[in-house]
KOLLOGU-968140 format. One record per residue (C-alpha): residue in three letters; x, y, z. Coordinates in steps of 0.001 Angstrom, whole numbers, plus 524288, in hexadecimal, padded with zeros to 5 digits. Example, Ala and Ser with C-alpha at 12.3 -4.5 7.8 and 13.67 -1.06 7.14 Angstrom:
<recs>
ALA8300C7EE6C81E78;SER835667FBDC81BE4;
</recs>
This chain:
<recs>
MET8E1CBEB1EF1BAE4;LYS8DF79EBFF51B7A2;ARG8E221EBAD61A91E;LEU8D55BEB3CF1AA08;CYS8CD0BEC0261AEF3;THR8CEC0EC9051A3AC;PRO8C193ECCFD19C9A;ALA8C36DEC3A519231;TRP8C767EB7E719BFB;ILE8BA2CEBD181A3B5;ALA8B225EBC4A19798;ARG8B813EAEAE193F0;HIS8B4E0EA8F91A0FE;VAL8A5FEEACAE19FB0;LEU8A689EA71319288;THR8AC59E9A371979D;VAL8A398E99D51A2C8;ALA896AAE9CE919A09;LEU89AD3E92ED18F66;VAL89D79E87AD199E3;VAL89005E89E319FBF;ALA88964E8AEA19362;PHE88FFCE7E5218E22;LEU88BC6E773519B5C;ALA87F34E7B8219B9B;LEU87CD4E77E818D88;GLY881D2E6A3418F30;TRP87996E6A4019A1F;TRP86CE9E6D5C19239;GLN870E3E62CF18856;ILE871FCE591C1926E;SER86411E5CDE19672;ARG85FB1E5B80188CA;ALA86653E4DE6187B1;LEU860AFE4917193AB;SER853F5E4CF218C54;GLY8555AE426E180E1;ASN85D9AE4AB917798;ALA86978E434817499;LEU87203E4D2A16D13;SER87216E54FB179BF;TRP87C8BE4BD81802B;ALA886FDE4E7417723;TYR88434E5D45179FC;ALA882F9E59F118887;PHE890B5E56DB1872D;GLU8956BE617817E20;TRP89288E6C8E18571;PRO89AB0E69541916C;ILE8A5CBE662E188D9;PHE8A458E74B118351;ALA8A3B7E793C19069;GLY8B204E724A19330;PHE8B648E76B1186DE;VAL8B46BE852918B48;ILE8B9E1E82B3198C9;PHE8C668E7B4019193;LEU8C810E87F3189D1;TRP8C5DCE924C195A6;VAL8D13BE89D919C37;ARG8D8C9E8A8519219;GLU8D945E99A918F0C;ALA8D8FCE9C9219CFF;ARG8E6BEE93D719EB2;TYR8EB76E99DE19233;THR8E8D1EA8D0197BF;LEU8EF26EA5151A4FF;ARG8FBC1EA12319F44;GLY8FC39EACA31966D;GLY8FA44EA627189E1;ARG9055DE9D7018A3C;PRO90554E8EC318801;ALA9035AE8654192B8;HIS90F1AE7D1318F52;PRO91981E86391875B;GLU920D1E7E2617C97;PRO92EA5E7CDC17F92;ALA9371FE834A17649;ALA93CC6E7AF916D69;PRO94BC1E7C8E16B1A;PRO94FB7E82BB15FED;THR95602E7AD515427;ARG95AFDE84F914D4B;THR969D2E86F914AC7;ALA97056E94D814FD0;ALA9716DE99C814262;GLN9635CE990C13E72;GLY95CAEEA09414B4C;VAL94FD4EA3A114C6C;ARG94B04EAB5D13F84;ARG93CA3EAECA13C54;PRO93614EAA6A12FDB;VAL937C7EB32B124FE;ARG92B60EB4F711BB4;THR92E67EB9D810E21;ALA924ECEBCFF1041C;ARG923FDEB3850F932;PRO92408EB61D0EB47;ARG9172EEB5C30E4AD;PRO9152FEAD2A0D95B;ALA9143CEB7240CC1F;ALA9064BEB7520C997;GLU90191EB2150BA4A;GLY8FF93EBD860B135;PRO8F363EBF990AA16;ASP8F997EB87909ED4;ASP8F777EABDB0A527;PRO8EB1AEA77B09D7F;ALA8E90DE9CAB0A84D;LEU8E750EA89C0B120;ALA8DEDAEB1250A986;GLU8D5FAEA70C0A626;TYR8D31EEA3880B506;ASN8D2A2EB1F10B65D;HIS8C7E3EB3380AD02;TYR8C185EA75F0B22E;LEU8C11CEAE810C0DD;ALA8BB88EBAFB0B9D6;TRP8B0DDEB3400B25B;LEU8AD97EAD010BF51;ASN8ADA7EBA3C0C683;ALA8A59DEC0B50BC6E;ASN89B25EB46A0BC86;PRO89861EB1460CAFD;GLY88E29EA7510C784;ALA8943AE9F910BDC2;ARG89B99E935B0BED6;PRO8A8FBE90600BC2D;ALA8A3DDE86BA0B1D5;ASP89D50E93430AAAB;TYR8AAC3E99250A7A0;PRO8AA97E9B8B099A7;GLY8B896E9CB60978E;LEU8BC10E8F2809D4F;GLY8BEACE896908DFD;ARG8C7AEE943A08BDB;GLN8D67FE9294089F1;
</recs>
């Protein structure tokens, strides 16, 4: 239980209590509004206590996780190995992929596209249809 008495957990306890009290008070306020004739408040009257319950659920879940020491509640059983003895256990190897060679400046389509991009950059208010080199080949 000492794990739940750290400064961080004390702040979580205070926050949980404050949120639950606030959510229940908001639910009560919505009930009073609904009884005075506001039909939409009936939905909120049920919604706020659900929020309070969710805060309590999260607090209980995190407290259990902390008390277990960060271990999962039901550890997965270890699967039997399906490899042969010759394969062994190896780490994946990462290799650098060769990059494809960039096309040189002699590519006319690339040169035209770069010219188009330079024109768009030089004319920020222009539309792509205003590009004068559209008919060039």
